[in-house]
N, C-alpha and C positions, 0 to 999 in steps of 0.2 A: 429163418429171422435173424438179422445179422445180431453179429458179435466179434469184439475184440477178441483175440488167440496170440499169444508169443512165447516163443522158448526164453529158458532160462536152465542157467548153472548153476547149481548149489555148490554148496563144498560140505560135508561134513567129513572132519578129519582127513585121510587120504583117499575119500571114495567121491567118486564124479557120479550128480544126480543131477539125469538131461527129465524134465516135463513138462508138457503140452501146459503151460499155468493156465488157470479159469478165467480171466478174463481182465481187463485193465482195471475195473473198479479194488479188486484184489492185490492191495499194493505189499502187503505183509506175508513176505516168503514165509513158511515153516521153519522154527528153530528147534533144535534139538534140547527136549527137556532134563532136568538139570539130573538126572537119574540117566540122561544116554539115550531112552529111548530113540528107536526109528521114526525116521518120518515116512509116511505113509508116499509110495505112490502111485499108489491105487485105493478106489472104495466100490465098498458093497451097498447099494442103496437098498434098505427093507421095506414091505410092503403096509401101507399103513400109515399112521396119524402119527406127532411128535418133530419134534427138533424144533432149533432156534430159541429155546426156552432155557430155566436155571440151566446152567452148568453140573452134568453127571458124571462122577467121576468115571473111567471105561479102560479097557484094556484092550476091548473090540468089539465089531460092530453088532455084537448079541448084547451087549453091555447093554443097548442104547435103545431109547422106546420106536414103538414102531408108529408110524412107518417110513419115513425117510429120513430119520435121525444116523450120523455115520460116527464112527467113532477118531476121532485127530490122536493119532497113538502120540503123537510129538506133542500135545498140551494135554493127553488122561483125560479128555472130556469131551462129550457128546455134541456132534453141531450137526445144522442139517445137510449143510455141503461143506465138500472139500476141492471138488474139481465139476465143470458144466455138466458133467453126467450125471453127475449127483440132482441136477433139477428136472430132470427127464418128466417126473410127475405133475412139473408144472409149467405146464408150455412157454415160452415166452419169456421168462426168466433167467438170469442168470446170477453165479455164485458171486457173492460179494460180501467178506467177512465172513464167512461161516453160514450165510441166509441167502435163501433165493428168494434174489430180488427183483422187479421192474417198475427204476425210474421211472418218475411220472415225466420225466426228460425226455425221454425216447417214447418216440412216436408211434410202437408196439405196444406202448405200456398203458401204465394205467389200471381201475378195479377190476376190467372184464380183457386185462390182456389183449387185449388186439391188436393185431397183429396180421392176420391174413384177410386183404380185402377184397381179393380179389374170386374166393370162392367161399368164404364166412358166411355162415346163417346166420348168425348174429352178428358181422361186421362188415356187411357188403358193401363195397365203395367206401364208405365213410367208417369209425369208430362207432359204435352202438345204433349203428344201421341195422336193421336183425329185416328176416326176408320170411316169410308164411313156410316160404317151401325151396327149391332153389336157388343159388345166388352163381352166375356166370357172369365172369369179366365184368365183377366190379358193379351189379346191376340185380336186380331181382328178378324171376323169370314171371312170377305169378304177375296180375296185374293189382293185386290188392297185399301192401304191402303191411304191417303191423306199427300203431301209433305206441312212439317208446311210453315205456314206463318209467324212469328213474323219476322219484318224489311224484307221482302219479297222484290226484284226490280221491278220494274215496267214492266206493262204488259209489251207483247212484241213476236215476232215472228219473224224466220231466223234467231236467233244468233246461238252462238255458246255453248258448252261445254264439259268438260271433266270431267274425273274423278278420282283423284289423289292418290286411295287404302285407303283411309278417307272420302273424302268429294266433294263436286261435286260442279265446277267452273260455272258457267252460265256468258254470256258480251256479250253484243254489241245485233247487230236486231235492225226490226223494231221497235220502239214507241211512238206512240198520244200520252205521256205525254212531251216529247221532242221537242224543238221548230224545232229542225232542220229536226226532223220524223222516222229519227235513233239516237243512242244513242251507249255513250261511255262509259255506267256506266256497271255496273254486281255485282254479290256477291254471296261466297261464302258459301253453306250448309252442315250444319253437321247433318247426320242421327240419330246421339248420342243423341243429345241436339234438335232437331228438329226443329234450329235459325240459318240465317243466317246475314251472314257481308260483308257490304258492300265490296268493290275491290278498292281500290284505283286507284284514277284521276289521280293525275298527272305522267306524263309520258306512260297515258296509249293510244292504238293509237286513231287518231281519228274516231267519229261515223262513223259508218258502218255496213253492213247486208250482209248476204249471204257469209262472208268470212269462211275460215277453221282454227280449231284450231287441237293441237296436243300434246297428254302427253310427256313427256321425264323424267319422274319421275323423275322429279326436280322442271320441269318447263312446262307451259304451254304457245306454242307458235303461236300466232295467224295472221293467215296471208292472205293479200288482201280480194276481195269483193266489194259492192258498196256502195257510199254514197246517202245521201237521193234524190240525185240529178240524180240516175242513172249510173256515174263518176264508169266504175271500179279502182279500187287504187292499187298499185301495193308497198305498205307499211306493214308493222307487228312489232310486239314488242313481249318480254319475263314475263312474269309476274308469278313473283317467290308468290306461294302460304305461304311460313310458314313463308313468308316477308314483303309478300302486299302489294307489292312492282314491277311498270312495270319497267324494262329497254328497252332501244331501241336495235333494229336488224341492222347489218348492210346495207345498198343498194347498197353496189357495188357490182356487177356482179348479184341483184335479177333480179328475172322473171319480162317482164312487167306487166301492170296493168290489172288485170282480175278478172271475177266473176266465178260462175259455174265450176272450176276447182276442180282438189281431188288435196288430200295435205295426209301423210300416215308418219308413225315415224318409221326407220329402227333399231332403237335400238342407233345408231348413229348420223344420218341426217335427218329432216324434208325433204321430196323430193315431190315438187309442182311438177303436172303439166297436161298441157291444160290447155281448160278454154276457157272464153267471153269475146273478149276486144273491145266489142260495133259493132265490123264491124266483126268482122269473126273468125269462133271457131279456137283455137292452136295446134299447132302440135311439142309445145317445153317446155321445164320447167327449172327445178333446182335443188338442194340441196344446203341445209343450213346446216352448221355445228356449235352448239351453243359453241361445247370450241373451237373452233379459232375464232367465229362472221365470216362465211364467206360463199359466193354462188361458187358454181363450175353450170354452165349450161348443163344441158342435150338438146340431139337435138334427131331427129329418123333418128339416122344412125344405120345399113341400113336403108331403108325405108319402114320397113310394118306399118308401124304405121300411123294411115289416124290423121286430126282435130280430135279434138272431145270438148263437153262439155256434164255437165251432165251426166258424167257417175260416175262410181263409182271407188275405189282402195284399198287396202286391202296387207300389206304384210305377205309373208310366210315369217315368221321364219326361216322354216326349211330348205328351197330352196334360203333364202337369195334374193329374188324374190320381184319385186313389178308388181301383177296383174293390168289390167286395161280392165274393160269389158261395152262394151256396150258406149250410150253415142249417139251426136247429132252431126253427121256430115256435116259439107257444103264444096262446091267446090269438090267435088267427084270423085275421082282419082277410077275409074272402075280397073286400071291393079294391085290393092295392091290388097293383100291376105284375106281384111276384107272383111264380108259379110255386104251389106244396101241395107236396105228396099229405095224405091223411096224417101221417106222424108227424109233420110239422118239419118236415126238410124240405129249406130253400133251394127253389129251383133258377131263377133268373137273377142276376147280377145288376150291384148298381156302381152308381160310381159319383164321386164324392169332388170337388171343384174347391180348392181352400180358398182360393183367391176370389172367387163368387159367391164363395159359401151356398151352392148350392148341387142340387144333387137329380141326376143321370138313369133313366132306367137302360136298362144296354138290353138291345135287340132279344127275344126271342125265338126268333127263325133257328132254325139245324143249334139249338144252346141243349149242353150238355143234363141230363137229370137231375133232378133235386137229389141231394146228399150234402154231408157234414162229414167231420173227417177227411177231406181230403188236403192235396196240395196243389197251389197253385204260385208259378216262377212266372218272373218277365224275363222276357226274352233279348230283351233291344225294340221290341214292336210288336212285340203279345203278348198276352197272359196264356201260359200252358194252365190247363186244370186236369186233376187225374185222381183216378180212386176214390176212395170213400167208400159212408154204406148210407142207403136208402131205410135204415129201419132194419128190411125183413134180410137185405144181401148186402153183402160186401159187395164193392166194385171196380170193375178192371177196364173202365172205359174212361174217354176223356176227350178234350178239344182245347181247341186255342180261339181265342176274340181276338180282333180287331181294330182297332174302332173305324177305320173304313168298309174292311169291309164282311163284320161280322163274322163269327162264330163257323166254323171247321171241324169237321171228326177227325182225328186222330188215325192213319193208315200203318200196315204194318203187323205182324204178328203182336198180338197185345197179350202184356205181360198178365200173372196173375193178380186176378184180385184181392184187394188189401185195404185197409183203413190201418189211420195210426202211422203211416210210415213218414219216411223225412224226400224231400225230394229240391234237388241242388242247380241251376243254372250253372252251366261251364263255355264261362263270354270266348277262351282263345278255341274253343274248339266243337261251340255253336252247338251241344248238347244239355237235353237236361237229363240229371242222373234221377231215378228214383233205388231207395233203399228199403228195406223191411218192412213192418210194422203187423199185423196180423190178419188172420185169416178164419173168419170163426173160430176169433178168441185163441188162434195158436200163433206163437210169435215168426217168421219167417226170414230166411238167411237169404231170401233172392232176391234181386232187383234185375231192371233193366233200363238201356240208354237206349235218346231218343231223340233224333236228328229231326231238327225243326224244320229246318230250310228244307227238307225232300216230307215233312211233314210227316215223317215213319216212325217209327219203333225198330230201330237195325239190331241189338242185340242181348242177350240177357248179359248181367252182371255173375261173374266166378261164383259159388257157392263153394268160399272161405271163411269167408267173417262170421263168426254164431250169430244164430237167429236174437231179433231182440225185437221189442217195442221200446217205443217211452224215449228213447234216443235221441244225440241231436248229429245236425249235419251242416257243415259249413262247406263252402265253396272257393278252393285258391284263385282263382279264374281257371288253370286247369286239370286239378283235381278235386277230389271231394274227399272230406275227412270227416268219419263218423263216430262216434265216442259213447261208452256208457249205453244204459238202457236195461232192458230185463226181461230175460225167461225164462223159462217154464223147467229147467233143468239145475242153472246154475242160481237163477236169482238176480239182485241187480251185480251187473256188468262195472270193471273198470279198466278196460279194455277197447281198443276202436284199433280201425282200418282205415289207410289211407286207398282209393280207387279214382287210376289212371286207366278211363278211356281206350 
């Protein structure tokens, strides 16, 4: 720690006293008391609390409260410090006017006394940049780094999250700190400052969990989900991150209330499809245009598209198609070209063209087995599908769909089977990262990295972040940010991690 020391000579009668002064901030030298008390040339620091409070008369250090108060023999009162050494129990501070302080104007100061940026586990490279393990040369050694906890939102799971290009927005979910059980609160996380800022409450959608959210490039659109009583919701709202302000979405022509649906952003519209309305899986949806604040209904015409929930949807920007893959459906019509297991899990996928308002059934050649509660991401050319469950078991298989060449199974050492996990595409790395979820209903702390170019699983993620399900994950382009969730031992979680392959 850098601090300023200077030598001074003070005259007390005929005696000359030389001291190493505390620092440039303590401008007043001790002066003899009217009773002629002698100034202290050294001090002893006790072990324990105290100091910096109301003045207490003293004649020696033993008269002062523990742990850090010392007696200023000149003034006859207890103080926190007289010389720099008295602040030894508070690293990063200097002695100023009898108190150990660290002015915010100094780079190594602040509430966490950030000073060692080279090897500090709490302040690695930057203040408040923590590491799970070792910090070396200003960088975390582990591939996982903690998400900052300063002003973090309450513990939750089954919430939504989006990446804006520079920040992560988390909103809603099940929250055991809310009187309703679910919440209408959220927060914006800045990975540069490692801090959170609460989202506005005025105009926010009603409390909910299991909703969907998409990022438009300027707003987060939240829609649907369930309230704490399990009832489906058919409304939503728009969140302007820059203004930290909500605005309503039109209800005219909106889809019927639902959860377990999918939502994708086409570049101009949010497309909502399928889901569950508390009675049946659904076979219809709608497109929402933020610029016009209008909904346009979508139906499965012609009818190769079965009702489904717990499916996944992705937007192929090259083909301008929304792909729907898998899911769970009841009221099965065996004449449809989708393939099903007896338990209702959907196998084959379909694609929707919003321009022609038409549906196309994907090739069934080498398609992945029927599943629901799986993930899918778009790698710039192909849709990557992984995991899920077929009703009787959790799955660790996956496949990629290319509109030109069809289905290709994944190679390499397969990850652990799982459902209710998260997956993100890291475009700069050209990899998909999978994390968490459950196997046989037990939350997982494992994950894996899939190289899309080589079509191989290349490595597992380190087992550092705690096991969880119902968490969120976003892609920054080169890193995955995981936050929240639920595990068996801790319950709802208020932490997360940032993974760099």
